[in-house]
C-alpha positions as CSV (number, residue, x, y, z in Angstrom):
1,M,22.3,24.0,-27.9
2,L,22.6,20.6,-25.8
3,A,25.4,20.3,-23.4
4,D,27.9,17.7,-24.2
5,K,28.2,15.2,-21.1
6,R,30.4,12.3,-21.8
7,I,28.2,8.8,-22.1
8,C,28.5,6.1,-19.3
9,T,30.1,3.0,-21.3
10,P,27.9,-0.1,-20.4
11,P,30.3,-2.3,-18.0
12,S,31.3,-5.7,-19.2
13,L,29.8,-8.2,-17.1
14,P,30.1,-12.2,-16.8
15,S,27.2,-13.3,-19.5
16,H,25.6,-15.1,-16.2
17,V,24.5,-12.2,-15.1
18,R,23.5,-10.1,-18.4
19,R,20.0,-11.9,-18.3
20,V,18.4,-11.7,-15.1
21,R,15.4,-13.5,-13.6
22,D,13.6,-13.2,-10.1
23,G,12.0,-16.4,-7.7
24,S,8.8,-16.4,-10.2
25,G,11.3,-16.7,-13.6
26,R,10.1,-13.2,-14.3
27,L,12.9,-11.4,-16.2
28,L,14.3,-8.2,-16.1
29,R,13.6,-5.9,-18.8
30,D,11.7,-2.8,-18.2
31,L,13.2,-0.3,-16.2
32,R,11.0,3.2,-15.1
33,I,13.0,6.0,-14.0
34,S,11.6,8.8,-12.0
35,V,13.5,12.0,-12.5
36,T,11.5,14.5,-10.2
37,D,8.8,14.1,-7.6
38,R,7.3,17.6,-8.3
39,C,4.5,17.5,-10.5
40,N,2.1,20.9,-11.6
41,L,-0.9,19.0,-11.4
42,R,-2.6,17.8,-8.3
43,C,-4.6,14.9,-10.0
44,V,-7.0,12.8,-7.6
45,Y,-5.9,9.6,-8.3
46,C,-1.9,10.2,-7.9
47,M,-1.0,13.4,-6.0
48,P,-3.9,14.7,-4.1
49,K,-4.4,18.2,-3.0
50,Q,-5.5,17.2,0.6
51,A,-1.5,15.7,1.2
52,F,0.4,17.4,-1.6
53,G,-0.5,20.8,-0.8
54,R,1.3,24.5,-0.7
55,F,3.5,23.6,2.2
56,F,4.4,20.1,0.8
57,Q,8.1,19.6,1.1
58,F,9.7,18.0,-2.0
59,I,12.8,16.3,-2.8
60,P,15.9,18.8,-2.2
61,H,17.9,19.2,-5.8
62,D,21.1,17.3,-4.1
63,E,19.1,14.3,-3.0
64,M,18.3,13.4,-6.4
65,L,20.0,11.2,-9.2
66,S,22.5,13.5,-11.4
67,F,22.3,12.8,-15.0
68,E,25.1,11.3,-15.0
69,E,24.5,8.9,-12.0
70,I,20.9,8.2,-14.4
71,S,23.1,7.3,-16.6
72,R,25.6,5.2,-15.3
73,L,22.8,3.0,-13.5
74,A,20.9,2.8,-16.9
75,A,23.7,1.2,-18.5
76,I,24.5,-1.4,-15.4
77,F,20.6,-2.1,-16.5
78,V,21.0,-2.6,-19.8
79,R,24.1,-4.8,-19.4
80,L,21.7,-6.8,-17.0
81,G,18.9,-7.5,-19.7
82,V,16.6,-4.1,-19.9
83,E,15.7,-3.3,-23.3
84,K,13.6,-0.6,-22.6
85,I,13.8,2.7,-20.4
86,R,10.4,5.1,-19.4
87,L,10.9,8.5,-17.9
88,T,8.4,9.4,-15.5
89,G,7.6,11.5,-12.8
90,G,6.4,13.5,-11.0
91,E,5.9,15.6,-14.2
92,P,9.4,14.3,-16.3
93,L,9.3,17.7,-17.9
94,L,9.8,20.1,-14.6
95,R,13.2,18.4,-14.5
96,R,15.6,21.6,-15.9
97,H,17.3,20.2,-19.0
98,I,15.6,16.5,-19.2
99,E,17.0,17.0,-23.1
100,T,20.0,16.6,-21.5
101,L,19.1,13.1,-20.3
102,I,17.4,11.6,-23.4
103,V,20.7,12.7,-25.2
104,Q,22.6,10.4,-23.5
105,L,20.6,7.6,-22.6
106,R,19.6,7.3,-26.6
107,E,23.5,6.1,-26.9
108,L,23.1,3.1,-24.8
109,K,22.5,-0.4,-26.8
110,T,21.8,-3.9,-26.0
111,P,24.9,-6.1,-25.5
112,D,23.1,-7.6,-29.0
113,G,24.0,-4.0,-30.4
114,R,19.8,-2.9,-30.4
115,D,18.7,0.4,-29.5
116,I,17.1,0.6,-26.5
117,D,13.3,1.1,-26.0
118,L,13.5,5.0,-24.7
119,T,10.3,6.6,-24.2
120,M,8.4,9.2,-21.5
121,T,5.1,9.6,-20.1
122,T,3.9,13.2,-19.2
123,N,0.9,14.7,-17.4
124,G,1.5,16.7,-21.3
125,S,0.8,20.2,-20.0
126,L,4.4,21.5,-21.1
127,L,4.4,19.6,-23.9
128,S,3.2,22.0,-26.9
129,G,6.3,24.4,-26.8
130,R,9.0,21.0,-26.0
131,A,7.8,18.3,-28.0
132,S,10.2,19.1,-31.4
133,A,12.8,19.4,-28.3
134,L,12.5,16.6,-27.2
135,Y,12.4,14.7,-30.4
136,R,15.5,16.1,-31.6
137,A,17.3,15.0,-28.0
138,G,16.3,11.7,-29.6
139,L,13.1,10.3,-27.9
140,R,10.5,8.9,-30.3
141,R,8.1,7.5,-28.4
142,I,5.5,8.9,-25.7
143,T,2.9,8.6,-23.4
144,I,0.5,11.2,-22.4
145,S,-1.6,11.5,-19.7
146,L,-5.8,12.2,-20.7
147,D,-8.2,12.3,-18.2
148,A,-11.3,13.6,-19.7
149,L,-12.0,15.7,-23.1
150,D,-15.0,18.0,-21.5
151,D,-13.2,20.6,-19.5
152,D,-15.0,21.0,-16.5
153,I,-14.2,17.1,-15.7
154,F,-10.5,17.5,-16.9
155,R,-10.2,20.4,-14.2
156,R,-11.8,18.7,-11.6
157,M,-9.8,15.3,-11.8
158,N,-6.3,17.5,-12.4
159,D,-7.6,19.8,-9.2
160,M,-5.4,22.7,-10.8
161,N,-7.8,24.3,-12.8
162,F,-5.9,23.1,-15.6
163,P,-7.5,23.3,-19.4
164,V,-7.9,20.5,-21.5
165,T,-6.9,22.8,-24.6
166,A,-3.4,22.7,-23.5
167,V,-2.8,19.0,-23.3
168,L,-4.9,18.2,-26.7
169,N,-2.1,20.8,-27.7
170,G,0.6,18.9,-26.4
171,I,-0.8,15.7,-28.5
172,A,-1.0,17.8,-31.5
173,S,2.7,19.0,-31.1
174,A,3.9,15.4,-30.2
175,R,2.6,14.0,-33.7
176,A,4.0,16.9,-35.5
177,A,6.9,16.4,-34.2
178,G,7.7,12.9,-35.4
179,F,6.5,10.8,-32.5
180,S,5.4,7.6,-32.8
181,P,3.2,6.1,-31.6
182,V,2.2,8.5,-29.5
183,K,-0.3,6.9,-26.7
184,V,-2.7,8.9,-24.2
185,N,-3.4,7.0,-21.1
186,M,-6.9,8.1,-19.3
187,V,-7.3,6.8,-15.4
188,V,-10.5,5.7,-15.1
189,K,-12.9,6.5,-12.1
190,K,-15.7,5.3,-11.6
191,G,-18.8,8.0,-11.1
192,S,-15.9,11.1,-11.8
193,N,-14.9,10.8,-15.8
194,D,-16.4,7.4,-16.6
195,S,-18.6,9.2,-19.0
196,E,-15.8,10.5,-21.1
197,I,-14.5,7.0,-22.0
198,L,-16.3,7.3,-25.3
199,P,-15.4,11.0,-26.6
200,I,-11.8,9.4,-25.9
201,A,-12.3,6.5,-28.1
202,R,-14.4,8.3,-30.6
203,L,-11.4,11.2,-30.5
204,F,-8.6,8.9,-31.6
205,K,-10.6,6.7,-33.8
206,G,-9.0,6.5,-37.1
207,T,-5.9,8.7,-36.2
208,P,-2.5,7.0,-35.2
209,V,-2.7,7.5,-31.1
210,I,-3.8,5.0,-29.3
211,P,-5.8,5.6,-26.2
212,R,-5.2,3.2,-23.1
213,F,-7.9,3.1,-20.3
214,I,-6.5,2.7,-16.9
215,E,-8.3,0.7,-13.8
216,Y,-8.0,3.2,-10.9
217,M,-5.4,1.6,-8.5
218,D,-4.4,1.4,-5.0
219,V,-1.1,2.9,-5.3
220,G,0.5,4.5,-2.2
221,T,-1.8,5.2,0.5
222,L,-3.0,9.2,0.0
223,N,-5.5,9.2,-3.0
224,Q,-8.5,7.5,-0.6
225,W,-9.0,4.4,-3.0
226,K,-12.0,2.6,-3.3
227,L,-12.8,-0.4,-5.0
228,D,-16.1,0.6,-5.9
229,E,-14.7,3.8,-7.7
230,V,-13.0,0.9,-9.8
231,L,-14.8,0.3,-13.4
232,P,-13.7,-3.7,-14.6
233,S,-12.2,-3.5,-17.7
234,D,-14.6,-6.4,-18.9
235,A,-17.5,-3.5,-18.4
236,L,-15.2,-0.5,-20.3
237,V,-14.4,-2.8,-23.4
238,Q,-18.6,-4.0,-23.8
239,M,-19.1,0.0,-23.3
240,I,-17.1,0.7,-26.7
241,D,-17.7,-2.3,-28.5
242,R,-21.3,-1.7,-28.5
243,E,-21.1,1.1,-30.7
244,M,-17.4,0.7,-31.8
245,P,-16.4,-3.7,-32.7
246,L,-13.5,-4.6,-31.3
247,E,-11.8,-7.6,-31.4
248,E,-8.9,-8.6,-29.1
249,R,-5.3,-9.0,-30.7
250,E,-2.2,-10.6,-28.9
251,S,0.4,-8.5,-27.4
252,N,3.0,-6.7,-28.9
253,Y,5.9,-8.5,-26.5
254,A,5.7,-10.6,-23.4
255,G,5.0,-9.0,-20.2
256,E,3.1,-5.8,-21.8
257,T,0.8,-3.9,-19.3
258,A,-2.0,-3.6,-21.6
259,S,-3.9,-5.9,-23.7
260,R,-4.7,-4.9,-27.0
261,W,-8.4,-4.4,-28.4
262,C,-8.4,-3.1,-32.3
263,Y,-11.5,-1.6,-34.2
264,K,-13.1,-4.4,-36.6
265,D,-13.6,-1.9,-39.1
266,G,-9.4,-1.0,-39.2
267,Q,-9.6,2.0,-37.3
268,G,-6.9,1.8,-34.8
269,E,-6.8,0.1,-31.5
270,I,-7.1,0.8,-27.6
271,G,-5.5,-0.8,-24.8
272,V,-6.8,-1.8,-21.4
273,I,-4.7,-1.7,-18.6
274,A,-6.3,-3.9,-16.1
275,S,-4.1,-4.1,-13.0
276,V,-7.4,-4.8,-10.1
277,T,-9.7,-6.9,-11.9
278,R,-6.9,-9.0,-13.9
279,A,-3.6,-8.7,-12.4
280,F,-1.0,-8.9,-14.6
281,C,1.8,-10.0,-12.0
282,K,3.1,-13.4,-13.6
283,G,4.7,-11.4,-16.7
284,C,6.2,-8.7,-14.9
285,T,9.3,-7.6,-16.2
286,R,9.4,-3.9,-14.6
287,A,11.7,-2.3,-12.0
288,R,11.7,1.2,-11.3
289,L,13.7,3.7,-9.8
290,S,12.8,6.8,-7.8
291,T,14.4,10.3,-8.2
292,T,16.6,9.3,-4.8
293,G,18.2,6.4,-6.2
294,I,15.8,3.6,-4.8
295,L,15.1,0.6,-6.7
296,Y,11.6,-0.6,-6.2
297,P,10.8,-4.9,-7.7
298,C,7.0,-3.3,-7.8
299,L,4.5,-0.4,-8.5
300,F,3.0,-1.2,-4.5
301,A,6.2,-2.4,-3.3
302,T,6.7,-0.6,0.4
303,E,10.1,-0.4,0.1
304,G,13.0,-0.7,-2.1
305,F,17.4,-1.0,-2.1
306,D,19.3,1.8,-2.0
307,L,21.5,2.3,-5.3
308,K,22.3,6.2,-4.5
309,T,24.7,5.5,-2.2
310,P,27.2,3.1,-4.2
311,I,27.1,5.2,-6.7
312,R,28.0,8.1,-4.6
313,E,30.6,6.2,-2.9
314,K,32.1,5.4,-5.9
315,R,31.8,1.8,-6.4
316,S,32.3,-0.2,-9.5
317,D,30.1,-1.1,-12.3
318,E,30.5,-4.7,-11.5
319,E,29.9,-4.4,-7.7
320,I,26.5,-2.7,-8.1
321,A,25.4,-4.9,-11.2
322,E,26.2,-7.8,-8.6
323,S,24.5,-5.9,-5.8
324,I,21.0,-5.5,-8.7
325,V,21.1,-9.0,-9.8
326,A,20.8,-10.3,-5.8
327,Y,18.0,-8.6,-5.4
328,W,16.4,-9.0,-8.1
329,R,16.5,-12.4,-7.7
330,G,15.1,-12.4,-4.4
331,R,11.5,-10.1,-5.9
332,E,8.7,-12.3,-4.7
333,D,6.3,-9.0,-5.5
334,R,2.7,-10.2,-6.7
335,Y,0.3,-7.1,-5.2
336,S,-2.4,-6.9,-7.9
337,E,-2.4,-10.8,-7.4
338,L,-3.1,-11.1,-3.8
339,R,-4.7,-7.5,-2.4
340,H,-7.9,-9.5,-2.3
341,T,-6.8,-12.3,0.0
342,R,-4.0,-10.8,1.9
343,T,-3.1,-7.9,4.5
344,F,0.0,-5.9,3.1
345,P,1.8,-4.4,6.0
346,G,3.6,-1.1,5.7
347,N,2.8,1.5,3.5
348,K,3.0,1.6,-0.1
349,I,5.2,4.4,-1.8
350,E,3.4,7.0,-3.4
351,M,2.7,6.9,-7.1
352,S,4.8,10.5,-7.6
353,Y,7.8,8.7,-6.4
354,I,7.9,5.8,-8.7
355,G,5.8,6.7,-11.8
356,G,3.1,5.0,-13.0
């Protein structure tokens, strides 16, 4: 039985702050919330074991935002124009009673009365036993990480000797529970798992599952990223197209990260996220809220804006909203567009703190 928690009512804010744009005219539309920095895998592109080893100190529980604090901040963001909320981690299913948070967030409505688009990204390791409960709580869309079908390659990628069958069972459980669409994310690291592109495309062709292929990115500073380990998205699309002909389609909405490619025979689609070779900064509408309540304006940010302190100091919703508006209006981040032409000072925040 899910706990009956009080839902925060979205604050009544002046109309001039309901749609917020940054200095480049980009709306604040999407909010990604990291609910934990912990993960049970050590994927080489995110939480490499040499950095996140046995004695790594994770964030103490009392420094994390509570579900009530997350719900209150989410309500404020919705009033500022956020229409989509994604729960991430770390691994979000390691956060105890995550279904309670989903129940709270499910109650949020946009100012014109629409349901928010609520989704989650998970590594899928715990999903087979949780999919039905997540669906009952109100989650309807889910994205699952799957970096290989070959078990040996999959175990090397997650570096915890975790079997691929557990994730495949999680995908099956999500479909059986009613999730739609189910998306599958594959981070492609050239020379490590690029041999798995075609097997994953073949497996999900003709099904409602949408595989998305992500260029290996220089998120954080601990994954030892090298440009020559990036497989350009153009080469990836050509690889699939030679066997299973594709045609490009329009995005589902403005600011969508993945370019869409549909099979010419009508048997489904794939997505390609090309942050390195085809930067999409100009259309980025995403903000990221860390486990400790720090707001980051970019996946490659080096610093953020503290929202936990004003929440715990009992500042009003209006005060917090105005501070978010001011922060977003000063946003200038264009890292992916500029990575090859500029040197950026400071260490980028690790992906496990702000989600992918």
